[in-house]
mmCIF file of the N, C-alpha and C atoms, coordinates in Angstrom:
data_MODEL
# 
_entry.id   MODEL 
# 
loop_
_atom_site.group_PDB 
_atom_site.id 
_atom_site.type_symbol 
_atom_site.label_atom_id 
_atom_site.label_alt_id 
_atom_site.label_comp_id 
_atom_site.label_asym_id 
_atom_site.label_entity_id 
_atom_site.label_seq_id 
_atom_site.pdbx_PDB_ins_code 
_atom_site.Cartn_x 
_atom_site.Cartn_y 
_atom_site.Cartn_z 
_atom_site.occupancy 
_atom_site.B_iso_or_equiv 
_atom_site.pdbx_formal_charge 
_atom_site.auth_seq_id 
_atom_site.auth_comp_id 
_atom_site.auth_asym_id 
_atom_site.auth_atom_id 
_atom_site.pdbx_PDB_model_num 
ATOM 1   N N  . MET A 1 1  ? 93.427 -2.638  -13.624 1.00 0.00 ? 1  MET A N  1 
ATOM 2   C CA . MET A 1 1  ? 92.355 -2.077  -14.406 1.00 0.00 ? 1  MET A CA 1 
ATOM 3   C C  . MET A 1 1  ? 91.063 -2.008  -13.601 1.00 0.00 ? 1  MET A C  1 
ATOM 4   N N  . LEU A 1 2  ? 90.770 -3.026  -12.816 1.00 0.00 ? 2  LEU A N  1 
ATOM 5   C CA . LEU A 1 2  ? 89.573 -3.042  -11.987 1.00 0.00 ? 2  LEU A CA 1 
ATOM 6   C C  . LEU A 1 2  ? 89.569 -1.845  -11.037 1.00 0.00 ? 2  LEU A C  1 
ATOM 7   N N  . VAL A 1 3  ? 90.699 -1.605  -10.394 1.00 0.00 ? 3  VAL A N  1 
ATOM 8   C CA . VAL A 1 3  ? 90.807 -0.485  -9.462  1.00 0.00 ? 3  VAL A CA 1 
ATOM 9   C C  . VAL A 1 3  ? 90.585 0.844   -10.179 1.00 0.00 ? 3  VAL A C  1 
ATOM 10  N N  . ASP A 1 4  ? 91.144 0.981   -11.373 1.00 0.00 ? 4  ASP A N  1 
ATOM 11  C CA . ASP A 1 4  ? 90.958 2.220   -12.139 1.00 0.00 ? 4  ASP A CA 1 
ATOM 12  C C  . ASP A 1 4  ? 89.500 2.416   -12.535 1.00 0.00 ? 4  ASP A C  1 
ATOM 13  N N  . ASP A 1 5  ? 88.834 1.340   -12.944 1.00 0.00 ? 5  ASP A N  1 
ATOM 14  C CA . ASP A 1 5  ? 87.413 1.438   -13.293 1.00 0.00 ? 5  ASP A CA 1 
ATOM 15  C C  . ASP A 1 5  ? 86.589 1.848   -12.082 1.00 0.00 ? 5  ASP A C  1 
ATOM 16  N N  . ILE A 1 6  ? 86.872 1.246   -10.936 1.00 0.00 ? 6  ILE A N  1 
ATOM 17  C CA . ILE A 1 6  ? 86.138 1.593   -9.713  1.00 0.00 ? 6  ILE A CA 1 
ATOM 18  C C  . ILE A 1 6  ? 86.391 3.047   -9.350  1.00 0.00 ? 6  ILE A C  1 
ATOM 19  N N  . ARG A 1 7  ? 87.642 3.485   -9.423  1.00 0.00 ? 7  ARG A N  1 
ATOM 20  C CA . ARG A 1 7  ? 87.971 4.876   -9.114  1.00 0.00 ? 7  ARG A CA 1 
ATOM 21  C C  . ARG A 1 7  ? 87.191 5.826   -10.026 1.00 0.00 ? 7  ARG A C  1 
ATOM 22  N N  . ASN A 1 8  ? 87.132 5.532   -11.317 1.00 0.00 ? 8  ASN A N  1 
ATOM 23  C CA . ASN A 1 8  ? 86.396 6.391   -12.249 1.00 0.00 ? 8  ASN A CA 1 
ATOM 24  C C  . ASN A 1 8  ? 84.909 6.439   -11.918 1.00 0.00 ? 8  ASN A C  1 
ATOM 25  N N  . ILE A 1 9  ? 84.348 5.322   -11.528 1.00 0.00 ? 9  ILE A N  1 
ATOM 26  C CA . ILE A 1 9  ? 82.931 5.292   -11.146 1.00 0.00 ? 9  ILE A CA 1 
ATOM 27  C C  . ILE A 1 9  ? 82.709 6.084   -9.869  1.00 0.00 ? 9  ILE A C  1 
ATOM 28  N N  . ILE A 1 10 ? 83.628 5.988   -8.926  1.00 0.00 ? 10 ILE A N  1 
ATOM 29  C CA . ILE A 1 10 ? 83.522 6.770   -7.684  1.00 0.00 ? 10 ILE A CA 1 
ATOM 30  C C  . ILE A 1 10 ? 83.601 8.263   -7.985  1.00 0.00 ? 10 ILE A C  1 
ATOM 31  N N  . VAL A 1 11 ? 84.509 8.650   -8.855  1.00 0.00 ? 11 VAL A N  1 
ATOM 32  C CA . VAL A 1 11 ? 84.633 10.071  -9.224  1.00 0.00 ? 11 VAL A CA 1 
ATOM 33  C C  . VAL A 1 11 ? 83.318 10.570  -9.816  1.00 0.00 ? 11 VAL A C  1 
ATOM 34  N N  . LYS A 1 12 ? 82.683 9.741   -10.627 1.00 0.00 ? 12 LYS A N  1 
ATOM 35  C CA . LYS A 1 12 ? 81.445 10.151  -11.295 1.00 0.00 ? 12 LYS A CA 1 
ATOM 36  C C  . LYS A 1 12 ? 80.226 10.105  -10.375 1.00 0.00 ? 12 LYS A C  1 
ATOM 37  N N  . HIS A 1 13 ? 80.134 9.101   -9.509  1.00 0.00 ? 13 HIS A N  1 
ATOM 38  C CA . HIS A 1 13 ? 78.913 8.876   -8.733  1.00 0.00 ? 13 HIS A CA 1 
ATOM 39  C C  . HIS A 1 13 ? 79.053 9.074   -7.226  1.00 0.00 ? 13 HIS A C  1 
ATOM 40  N N  . GLY A 1 14 ? 80.278 9.212   -6.731  1.00 0.00 ? 14 GLY A N  1 
ATOM 41  C CA . GLY A 1 14 ? 80.481 9.249   -5.291  1.00 0.00 ? 14 GLY A CA 1 
ATOM 42  C C  . GLY A 1 14 ? 80.260 10.578  -4.620  1.00 0.00 ? 14 GLY A C  1 
ATOM 43  N N  . ARG A 1 15 ? 80.300 11.646  -5.383  1.00 0.00 ? 15 ARG A N  1 
ATOM 44  C CA . ARG A 1 15 ? 80.120 13.004  -4.844  1.00 0.00 ? 15 ARG A CA 1 
ATOM 45  C C  . ARG A 1 15 ? 81.054 13.277  -3.660  1.00 0.00 ? 15 ARG A C  1 
ATOM 46  N N  . LEU A 1 16 ? 82.306 12.881  -3.823  1.00 0.00 ? 16 LEU A N  1 
ATOM 47  C CA . LEU A 1 16 ? 83.291 13.081  -2.764  1.00 0.00 ? 16 LEU A CA 1 
ATOM 48  C C  . LEU A 1 16 ? 83.955 14.440  -2.908  1.00 0.00 ? 16 LEU A C  1 
ATOM 49  N N  . THR A 1 17 ? 84.566 14.904  -1.821  1.00 0.00 ? 17 THR A N  1 
ATOM 50  C CA . THR A 1 17 ? 85.187 16.222  -1.812  1.00 0.00 ? 17 THR A CA 1 
ATOM 51  C C  . THR A 1 17 ? 86.432 16.300  -2.679  1.00 0.00 ? 17 THR A C  1 
ATOM 52  N N  . ASN A 1 18 ? 87.255 15.263  -2.682  1.00 0.00 ? 18 ASN A N  1 
ATOM 53  C CA . ASN A 1 18 ? 88.484 15.253  -3.485  1.00 0.00 ? 18 ASN A CA 1 
ATOM 54  C C  . ASN A 1 18 ? 88.712 13.851  -4.048  1.00 0.00 ? 18 ASN A C  1 
ATOM 55  N N  . PRO A 1 19 ? 87.856 13.397  -4.965  1.00 0.00 ? 19 PRO A N  1 
ATOM 56  C CA . PRO A 1 19 ? 87.973 12.018  -5.442  1.00 0.00 ? 19 PRO A CA 1 
ATOM 57  C C  . PRO A 1 19 ? 89.237 11.732  -6.235  1.00 0.00 ? 19 PRO A C  1 
ATOM 58  N N  . GLU A 1 20 ? 89.831 12.734  -6.842  1.00 0.00 ? 20 GLU A N  1 
ATOM 59  C CA . GLU A 1 20 ? 91.034 12.520  -7.639  1.00 0.00 ? 20 GLU A CA 1 
ATOM 60  C C  . GLU A 1 20 ? 92.228 12.107  -6.784  1.00 0.00 ? 20 GLU A C  1 
ATOM 61  N N  . GLY A 1 21 ? 92.211 12.460  -5.504  1.00 0.00 ? 21 GLY A N  1 
ATOM 62  C CA . GLY A 1 21 ? 93.314 12.145  -4.609  1.00 0.00 ? 21 GLY A CA 1 
ATOM 63  C C  . GLY A 1 21 ? 93.197 10.795  -3.927  1.00 0.00 ? 21 GLY A C  1 
ATOM 64  N N  . LEU A 1 22 ? 92.202 10.004  -4.281  1.00 0.00 ? 22 LEU A N  1 
ATOM 65  C CA . LEU A 1 22 ? 91.994 8.718   -3.625  1.00 0.00 ? 22 LEU A CA 1 
ATOM 66  C C  . LEU A 1 22 ? 93.043 7.694   -4.016  1.00 0.00 ? 22 LEU A C  1 
ATOM 67  N N  . THR A 1 23 ? 93.486 6.943   -3.038  1.00 0.00 ? 23 THR A N  1 
ATOM 68  C CA . THR A 1 23 ? 94.321 5.780   -3.294  1.00 0.00 ? 23 THR A CA 1 
ATOM 69  C C  . THR A 1 23 ? 93.434 4.543   -3.161  1.00 0.00 ? 23 THR A C  1 
ATOM 70  N N  . ALA A 1 24 ? 93.974 3.392   -3.456  1.00 0.00 ? 24 ALA A N  1 
ATOM 71  C CA . ALA A 1 24 ? 93.191 2.156   -3.368  1.00 0.00 ? 24 ALA A CA 1 
ATOM 72  C C  . ALA A 1 24 ? 92.714 1.880   -1.948  1.00 0.00 ? 24 ALA A C  1 
ATOM 73  N N  . THR A 1 25 ? 93.437 2.391   -0.955  1.00 0.00 ? 25 THR A N  1 
ATOM 74  C CA . THR A 1 25 ? 93.084 2.108   0.436   1.00 0.00 ? 25 THR A CA 1 
ATOM 75  C C  . THR A 1 25 ? 92.501 3.306   1.180   1.00 0.00 ? 25 THR A C  1 
ATOM 76  N N  . SER A 1 26 ? 92.269 4.404   0.487   1.00 0.00 ? 26 SER A N  1 
ATOM 77  C CA . SER A 1 26 ? 91.669 5.579   1.133   1.00 0.00 ? 26 SER A CA 1 
ATOM 78  C C  . SER A 1 26 ? 90.293 5.241   1.692   1.00 0.00 ? 26 SER A C  1 
ATOM 79  N N  . ASP A 1 27 ? 89.979 5.805   2.849   1.00 0.00 ? 27 ASP A N  1 
ATOM 80  C CA . ASP A 1 27 ? 88.666 5.614   3.470   1.00 0.00 ? 27 ASP A CA 1 
ATOM 81  C C  . ASP A 1 27 ? 87.644 6.471   2.724   1.00 0.00 ? 27 ASP A C  1 
ATOM 82  N N  . LEU A 1 28 ? 86.743 5.823   2.007   1.00 0.00 ? 28 LEU A N  1 
ATOM 83  C CA . LEU A 1 28 ? 85.766 6.551   1.201   1.00 0.00 ? 28 LEU A CA 1 
ATOM 84  C C  . LEU A 1 28 ? 84.779 7.328   2.069   1.00 0.00 ? 28 LEU A C  1 
ATOM 85  N N  . TYR A 1 29 ? 84.465 6.813   3.253   1.00 0.00 ? 29 TYR A N  1 
ATOM 86  C CA . TYR A 1 29 ? 83.549 7.528   4.136   1.00 0.00 ? 29 TYR A CA 1 
ATOM 87  C C  . TYR A 1 29 ? 84.205 8.785   4.697   1.00 0.00 ? 29 TYR A C  1 
ATOM 88  N N  . ALA A 1 30 ? 85.486 8.705   4.997   1.00 0.00 ? 30 ALA A N  1 
ATOM 89  C CA . ALA A 1 30 ? 86.213 9.894   5.455   1.00 0.00 ? 30 ALA A CA 1 
ATOM 90  C C  . ALA A 1 30 ? 86.318 10.928  4.336   1.00 0.00 ? 30 ALA A C  1 
ATOM 91  N N  . ALA A 1 31 ? 86.276 10.448  3.084   1.00 0.00 ? 31 ALA A N  1 
ATOM 92  C CA . ALA A 1 31 ? 86.353 11.344  1.926   1.00 0.00 ? 31 ALA A CA 1 
ATOM 93  C C  . ALA A 1 31 ? 84.992 11.926  1.553   1.00 0.00 ? 31 ALA A C  1 
ATOM 94  N N  . GLY A 1 32 ? 83.934 11.536  2.282   1.00 0.00 ? 32 GLY A N  1 
ATOM 95  C CA . GLY A 1 32 ? 82.626 12.140  2.053   1.00 0.00 ? 32 GLY A CA 1 
ATOM 96  C C  . GLY A 1 32 ? 81.530 11.231  1.547   1.00 0.00 ? 32 GLY A C  1 
ATOM 97  N N  . LEU A 1 33 ? 81.795 9.931   1.418   1.00 0.00 ? 33 LEU A N  1 
ATOM 98  C CA . LEU A 1 33 ? 80.762 9.009   0.958   1.00 0.00 ? 33 LEU A CA 1 
ATOM 99  C C  . LEU A 1 33 ? 79.660 8.922   2.012   1.00 0.00 ? 33 LEU A C  1 
ATOM 100 N N  . SER A 1 34 ? 78.420 9.066   1.579   1.00 0.00 ? 34 SER A N  1 
ATOM 101 C CA . SER A 1 34 ? 77.275 8.984   2.493   1.00 0.00 ? 34 SER A CA 1 
ATOM 102 C C  . SER A 1 34 ? 76.455 7.748   2.165   1.00 0.00 ? 34 SER A C  1 
ATOM 103 N N  . SER A 1 35 ? 75.452 7.474   2.982   1.00 0.00 ? 35 SER A N  1 
ATOM 104 C CA . SER A 1 35 ? 74.615 6.306   2.723   1.00 0.00 ? 35 SER A CA 1 
ATOM 105 C C  . SER A 1 35 ? 73.868 6.446   1.399   1.00 0.00 ? 35 SER A C  1 
ATOM 106 N N  . LEU A 1 36 ? 73.423 7.639   1.066   1.00 0.00 ? 36 LEU A N  1 
ATOM 107 C CA . LEU A 1 36 ? 72.718 7.857   -0.197  1.00 0.00 ? 36 LEU A CA 1 
ATOM 108 C C  . LEU A 1 36 ? 73.658 7.667   -1.390  1.00 0.00 ? 36 LEU A C  1 
ATOM 109 N N  . THR A 1 37 ? 74.836 8.237   -1.314  1.00 0.00 ? 37 THR A N  1 
ATOM 110 C CA . THR A 1 37 ? 75.768 8.079   -2.435  1.00 0.00 ? 37 THR A CA 1 
ATOM 111 C C  . THR A 1 37 ? 76.298 6.646   -2.530  1.00 0.00 ? 37 THR A C  1 
ATOM 112 N N  . THR A 1 38 ? 76.297 5.922   -1.417  1.00 0.00 ? 38 THR A N  1 
ATOM 113 C CA . THR A 1 38 ? 76.680 4.518   -1.450  1.00 0.00 ? 38 THR A CA 1 
ATOM 114 C C  . THR A 1 38 ? 75.705 3.727   -2.328  1.00 0.00 ? 38 THR A C  1 
ATOM 115 N N  . VAL A 1 39 ? 74.425 4.040   -2.212  1.00 0.00 ? 39 VAL A N  1 
ATOM 116 C CA . VAL A 1 39 ? 73.417 3.363   -3.041  1.00 0.00 ? 39 VAL A CA 1 
ATOM 117 C C  . VAL A 1 39 ? 73.645 3.683   -4.512  1.00 0.00 ? 39 VAL A C  1 
ATOM 118 N N  . HIS A 1 40 ? 73.865 4.952   -4.836  1.00 0.00 ? 40 HIS A N  1 
ATOM 119 C CA . HIS A 1 40 ? 74.137 5.346   -6.226  1.00 0.00 ? 40 HIS A CA 1 
ATOM 120 C C  . HIS A 1 40 ? 75.397 4.659   -6.753  1.00 0.00 ? 40 HIS A C  1 
ATOM 121 N N  . LEU A 1 41 ? 76.418 4.619   -5.913  1.00 0.00 ? 41 LEU A N  1 
ATOM 122 C CA . LEU A 1 41 ? 77.675 3.974   -6.285  1.00 0.00 ? 41 LEU A CA 1 
ATOM 123 C C  . LEU A 1 41 ? 77.474 2.483   -6.526  1.00 0.00 ? 41 LEU A C  1 
ATOM 124 N N  . MET A 1 42 ? 76.736 1.828   -5.638  1.00 0.00 ? 42 MET A N  1 
ATOM 125 C CA . MET A 1 42 ? 76.481 0.400   -5.789  1.00 0.00 ? 42 MET A CA 1 
ATOM 126 C C  . MET A 1 42 ? 75.767 0.113   -7.111  1.00 0.00 ? 42 MET A C  1 
ATOM 127 N N  . LEU A 1 43 ? 74.751 0.889   -7.436  1.00 0.00 ? 43 LEU A N  1 
ATOM 128 C CA . LEU A 1 43 ? 74.006 0.682   -8.677  1.00 0.00 ? 43 LEU A CA 1 
ATOM 129 C C  . LEU A 1 43 ? 74.899 0.883   -9.901  1.00 0.00 ? 43 LEU A C  1 
ATOM 130 N N  . ALA A 1 44 ? 75.752 1.893   -9.851  1.00 0.00 ? 44 ALA A N  1 
ATOM 131 C CA . ALA A 1 44 ? 76.669 2.145   -10.970 1.00 0.00 ? 44 ALA A CA 1 
ATOM 132 C C  . ALA A 1 44 ? 77.678 1.013   -11.111 1.00 0.00 ? 44 ALA A C  1 
ATOM 133 N N  . LEU A 1 45 ? 78.173 0.495   -10.001 1.00 0.00 ? 45 LEU A N  1 
ATOM 134 C CA . LEU A 1 45 ? 79.122 -0.617  -10.039 1.00 0.00 ? 45 LEU A CA 1 
ATOM 135 C C  . LEU A 1 45 ? 78.456 -1.884  -10.571 1.00 0.00 ? 45 LEU A C  1 
ATOM 136 N N  . GLU A 1 46 ? 77.238 -2.154  -10.115 1.00 0.00 ? 46 GLU A N  1 
ATOM 137 C CA . GLU A 1 46 ? 76.510 -3.323  -10.606 1.00 0.00 ? 46 GLU A CA 1 
ATOM 138 C C  . GLU A 1 46 ? 76.308 -3.242  -12.116 1.00 0.00 ? 46 GLU A C  1 
ATOM 139 N N  . ASP A 1 47 ? 75.921 -2.081  -12.574 1.00 0.00 ? 47 ASP A N  1 
ATOM 140 C CA . ASP A 1 47 ? 75.687 -1.886  -14.004 1.00 0.00 ? 47 ASP A CA 1 
ATOM 141 C C  . ASP A 1 47 ? 76.978 -2.058  -14.806 1.00 0.00 ? 47 ASP A C  1 
ATOM 142 N N  . HIS A 1 48 ? 78.048 -1.438  -14.348 1.00 0.00 ? 48 HIS A N  1 
ATOM 143 C CA . HIS A 1 48 ? 79.317 -1.475  -15.077 1.00 0.00 ? 48 HIS A CA 1 
ATOM 144 C C  . HIS A 1 48 ? 79.918 -2.878  -15.130 1.00 0.00 ? 48 HIS A C  1 
ATOM 145 N N  . PHE A 1 49 ? 79.903 -3.573  -14.002 1.00 0.00 ? 49 PHE A N  1 
ATOM 146 C CA . PHE A 1 49 ? 80.577 -4.867  -13.920 1.00 0.00 ? 49 PHE A CA 1 
ATOM 147 C C  . PHE A 1 49 ? 79.652 -6.061  -14.149 1.00 0.00 ? 49 PHE A C  1 
ATOM 148 N N  . GLY A 1 50 ? 78.349 -5.814  -14.303 1.00 0.00 ? 50 GLY A N  1 
ATOM 149 C CA . GLY A 1 50 ? 77.409 -6.898  -14.547 1.00 0.00 ? 50 GLY A CA 1 
ATOM 150 C C  . GLY A 1 50 ? 77.272 -7.851  -13.379 1.00 0.00 ? 50 GLY A C  1 
ATOM 151 N N  . VAL A 1 51 ? 77.320 -7.313  -12.174 1.00 0.00 ? 51 VAL A N  1 
ATOM 152 C CA . VAL A 1 51 ? 77.179 -8.120  -10.959 1.00 0.00 ? 51 VAL A CA 1 
ATOM 153 C C  . VAL A 1 51 ? 76.024 -7.562  -10.141 1.00 0.00 ? 51 VAL A C  1 
ATOM 154 N N  . GLU A 1 52 ? 75.627 -8.328  -9.125  1.00 0.00 ? 52 GLU A N  1 
ATOM 155 C CA . GLU A 1 52 ? 74.632 -7.851  -8.169  1.00 0.00 ? 52 GLU A CA 1 
ATOM 156 C C  . GLU A 1 52 ? 75.193 -8.071  -6.777  1.00 0.00 ? 52 GLU A C  1 
ATOM 157 N N  . PHE A 1 53 ? 75.199 -7.015  -5.983  1.00 0.00 ? 53 PHE A N  1 
ATOM 158 C CA . PHE A 1 53 ? 75.710 -7.107  -4.618  1.00 0.00 ? 53 PHE A CA 1 
ATOM 159 C C  . PHE A 1 53 ? 74.674 -7.821  -3.749  1.00 0.00 ? 53 PHE A C  1 
ATOM 160 N N  . PRO A 1 54 ? 74.980 -9.022  -3.248  1.00 0.00 ? 54 PRO A N  1 
ATOM 161 C CA . PRO A 1 54 ? 74.036 -9.708  -2.360  1.00 0.00 ? 54 PRO A CA 1 
ATOM 162 C C  . PRO A 1 54 ? 74.014 -9.033  -0.985  1.00 0.00 ? 54 PRO A C  1 
ATOM 163 N N  . ASP A 1 55 ? 72.960 -9.310  -0.237  1.00 0.00 ? 55 ASP A N  1 
ATOM 164 C CA . ASP A 1 55 ? 72.796 -8.697  1.083   1.00 0.00 ? 55 ASP A CA 1 
ATOM 165 C C  . ASP A 1 55 ? 74.004 -8.913  1.986   1.00 0.00 ? 55 ASP A C  1 
ATOM 166 N N  . ARG A 1 56 ? 74.660 -10.056 1.855   1.00 0.00 ? 56 ARG A N  1 
ATOM 167 C CA . ARG A 1 56 ? 75.776 -10.369 2.762   1.00 0.00 ? 56 ARG A CA 1 
ATOM 168 C C  . ARG A 1 56 ? 76.964 -9.414  2.622   1.00 0.00 ? 56 ARG A C  1 
ATOM 169 N N  . VAL A 1 57 ? 77.062 -8.702  1.495   1.00 0.00 ? 57 VAL A N  1 
ATOM 170 C CA . VAL A 1 57 ? 78.185 -7.774  1.318   1.00 0.00 ? 57 VAL A CA 1 
ATOM 171 C C  . VAL A 1 57 ? 77.757 -6.311  1.417   1.00 0.00 ? 57 VAL A C  1 
ATOM 172 N N  . LEU A 1 58 ? 76.486 -6.071  1.706   1.00 0.00 ? 58 LEU A N  1 
ATOM 173 C CA . LEU A 1 58 ? 76.002 -4.694  1.782   1.00 0.00 ? 58 LEU A CA 1 
ATOM 174 C C  . LEU A 1 58 ? 76.267 -4.119  3.160   1.00 0.00 ? 58 LEU A C  1 
ATOM 175 N N  . GLY A 1 59 ? 77.487 -3.712  3.364   1.00 0.00 ? 59 GLY A N  1 
ATOM 176 C CA . GLY A 1 59 ? 77.878 -3.122  4.632   1.00 0.00 ? 59 GLY A CA 1 
ATOM 177 C C  . GLY A 1 59 ? 78.987 -2.110  4.443   1.00 0.00 ? 59 GLY A C  1 
ATOM 178 N N  . ARG A 1 60 ? 79.250 -1.405  5.491   1.00 0.00 ? 60 ARG A N  1 
ATOM 179 C CA . ARG A 1 60 ? 80.272 -0.354  5.459   1.00 0.00 ? 60 ARG A CA 1 
ATOM 180 C C  . ARG A 1 60 ? 81.639 -0.900  5.038   1.00 0.00 ? 60 ARG A C  1 
ATOM 181 N N  . LYS A 1 61 ? 81.958 -2.109  5.475   1.00 0.00 ? 61 LYS A N  1 
ATOM 182 C CA . LYS A 1 61 ? 83.269 -2.683  5.174   1.00 0.00 ? 61 LYS A CA 1 
ATOM 183 C C  . LYS A 1 61 ? 83.493 -2.828  3.668   1.00 0.00 ? 61 LYS A C  1 
ATOM 184 N N  . THR A 1 62 ? 82.465 -3.228  2.932   1.00 0.00 ? 62 THR A N  1 
ATOM 185 C CA . THR A 1 62 ? 82.587 -3.398  1.483   1.00 0.00 ? 62 THR A CA 1 
ATOM 186 C C  . THR A 1 62 ? 82.890 -2.077  0.798   1.00 0.00 ? 62 THR A C  1 
ATOM 187 N N  . PHE A 1 63 ? 82.249 -1.005  1.247   1.00 0.00 ? 63 PHE A N  1 
ATOM 188 C CA . PHE A 1 63 ? 82.339 0.283   0.575   1.00 0.00 ? 63 PHE A CA 1 
ATOM 189 C C  . PHE A 1 63 ? 83.349 1.236   1.210   1.00 0.00 ? 63 PHE A C  1 
ATOM 190 N N  . GLU A 1 64 ? 84.187 0.739   2.098   1.00 0.00 ? 64 GLU A N  1 
ATOM 191 C CA . GLU A 1 64 ? 85.113 1.623   2.793   1.00 0.00 ? 64 GLU A CA 1 
ATOM 192 C C  . GLU A 1 64 ? 86.309 2.052   1.953   1.00 0.00 ? 64 GLU A C  1 
ATOM 193 N N  . SER A 1 65 ? 86.644 1.277   0.907   1.00 0.00 ? 65 SER A N  1 
ATOM 194 C CA . SER A 1 65 ? 87.794 1.655   0.073   1.00 0.00 ? 65 SER A CA 1 
ATOM 195 C C  . SER A 1 65 ? 87.640 1.074   -1.332  1.00 0.00 ? 65 SER A C  1 
ATOM 196 N N  . ILE A 1 66 ? 88.428 1.588   -2.231  1.00 0.00 ? 66 ILE A N  1 
ATOM 197 C CA . ILE A 1 66 ? 88.446 1.052   -3.590  1.00 0.00 ? 66 ILE A CA 1 
ATOM 198 C C  . ILE A 1 66 ? 88.923 -0.393  -3.546  1.00 0.00 ? 66 ILE A C  1 
ATOM 199 N N  . GLN A 1 67 ? 89.911 -0.681  -2.729  1.00 0.00 ? 67 GLN A N  1 
ATOM 200 C CA . GLN A 1 67 ? 90.444 -2.039  -2.613  1.00 0.00 ? 67 GLN A CA 1 
ATOM 201 C C  . GLN A 1 67 ? 89.382 -3.010  -2.124  1.00 0.00 ? 67 GLN A C  1 
ATOM 202 N N  . SER A 1 68 ? 88.618 -2.633  -1.100  1.00 0.00 ? 68 SER A N  1 
ATOM 203 C CA . SER A 1 68 ? 87.591 -3.539  -0.593  1.00 0.00 ? 68 SER A CA 1 
ATOM 204 C C  . SER A 1 68 ? 86.504 -3.772  -1.636  1.00 0.00 ? 68 SER A C  1 
ATOM 205 N N  . LEU A 1 69 ? 86.161 -2.744  -2.391  1.00 0.00 ? 69 LEU A N  1 
ATOM 206 C CA . LEU A 1 69 ? 85.193 -2.908  -3.478  1.00 0.00 ? 69 LEU A CA 1 
ATOM 207 C C  . LEU A 1 69 ? 85.743 -3.835  -4.560  1.00 0.00 ? 69 LEU A C  1 
ATOM 208 N N  . ALA A 1 70 ? 86.999 -3.680  -4.906  1.00 0.00 ? 70 ALA A N  1 
ATOM 209 C CA . ALA A 1 70 ? 87.614 -4.532  -5.927  1.00 0.00 ? 70 ALA A CA 1 
ATOM 210 C C  . ALA A 1 70 ? 87.602 -5.996  -5.492  1.00 0.00 ? 70 ALA A C  1 
ATOM 211 N N  . GLU A 1 71 ? 87.895 -6.259  -4.235  1.00 0.00 ? 71 GLU A N  1 
ATOM 212 C CA . GLU A 1 71 ? 87.903 -7.631  -3.731  1.00 0.00 ? 71 GLU A CA 1 
ATOM 213 C C  . GLU A 1 71 ? 86.515 -8.252  -3.832  1.00 0.00 ? 71 GLU A C  1 
ATOM 214 N N  . VAL A 1 72 ? 85.479 -7.502  -3.446  1.00 0.00 ? 72 VAL A N  1 
ATOM 215 C CA . VAL A 1 72 ? 84.116 -8.020  -3.499  1.00 0.00 ? 72 VAL A CA 1 
ATOM 216 C C  . VAL A 1 72 ? 83.688 -8.229  -4.945  1.00 0.00 ? 72 VAL A C  1 
ATOM 217 N N  . ILE A 1 73 ? 83.989 -7.279  -5.831  1.00 0.00 ? 73 ILE A N  1 
ATOM 218 C CA . ILE A 1 73 ? 83.606 -7.420  -7.234  1.00 0.00 ? 73 ILE A CA 1 
ATOM 219 C C  . ILE A 1 73 ? 84.311 -8.610  -7.877  1.00 0.00 ? 73 ILE A C  1 
ATOM 220 N N  . GLU A 1 74 ? 85.590 -8.800  -7.571  1.00 0.00 ? 74 GLU A N  1 
ATOM 221 C CA . GLU A 1 74 ? 86.313 -9.973  -8.106  1.00 0.00 ? 74 GLU A CA 1 
ATOM 222 C C  . GLU A 1 74 ? 85.663 -11.264 -7.622  1.00 0.00 ? 74 GLU A C  1 
ATOM 223 N N  . GLU A 1 75 ? 85.274 -11.303 -6.364  1.00 0.00 ? 75 GLU A N  1 
ATOM 224 C CA . GLU A 1 75 ? 84.606 -12.486 -5.798  1.00 0.00 ? 75 GLU A CA 1 
ATOM 225 C C  . GLU A 1 75 ? 83.264 -12.728 -6.504  1.00 0.00 ? 75 GLU A C  1 
ATOM 226 N N  . LEU A 1 76 ? 82.500 -11.678 -6.725  1.00 0.00 ? 76 LEU A N  1 
ATOM 227 C CA . LEU A 1 76 ? 81.196 -11.812 -7.369  1.00 0.00 ? 76 LEU A CA 1 
ATOM 228 C C  . LEU A 1 76 ? 81.329 -12.251 -8.817  1.00 0.00 ? 76 LEU A C  1 
ATOM 229 N N  . LYS A 1 77 ? 82.320 -11.708 -9.517  1.00 0.00 ? 77 LYS A N  1 
ATOM 230 C CA . LYS A 1 77 ? 82.538 -12.083 -10.915 1.00 0.00 ? 77 LYS A CA 1 
ATOM 231 C C  . LYS A 1 77 ? 83.000 -13.539 -11.017 1.00 0.00 ? 77 LYS A C  1 
ATOM 232 N N  . ALA A 1 78 ? 83.823 -13.985 -10.090 1.00 0.00 ? 78 ALA A N  1 
ATOM 233 C CA . ALA A 1 78 ? 84.311 -15.361 -10.104 1.00 0.00 ? 78 ALA A CA 1 
ATOM 234 C C  . ALA A 1 78 ? 83.188 -16.360 -9.818  1.00 0.00 ? 78 ALA A C  1 
ATOM 235 N N  . ALA A 1 79 ? 82.236 -15.950 -8.990  1.00 0.00 ? 79 ALA A N  1 
ATOM 236 C CA . ALA A 1 79 ? 81.122 -16.836 -8.639  1.00 0.00 ? 79 ALA A CA 1 
ATOM 237 C C  . ALA A 1 79 ? 80.069 -16.905 -9.737  1.00 0.00 ? 79 ALA A C  1 
ATOM 238 N N  . ALA A 1 80 ? 80.085 -15.940 -10.648 1.00 0.00 ? 80 ALA A N  1 
ATOM 239 C CA . ALA A 1 80 ? 79.058 -15.907 -11.707 1.00 0.00 ? 80 ALA A CA 1 
ATOM 240 C C  . ALA A 1 80 ? 79.324 -16.899 -12.807 1.00 0.00 ? 80 ALA A C  1 
# 
């Protein structure tokens, strides 16, 4: 369910070329994610999941795939 929620948020806020074809491990940057859309995506994810991305996770690695985002969000939710 977490992966599906993240995928839906990416489709809405990511402005990717073909977001419907994304798998959990697809490279979001190769699919068109930019630094500006990363900020929009982060804000939407924070709002939806009730978390705040700390500076230590604000990097390309966190936002490179749906799976990497899910792992970070699960970690943040568990720490809350």
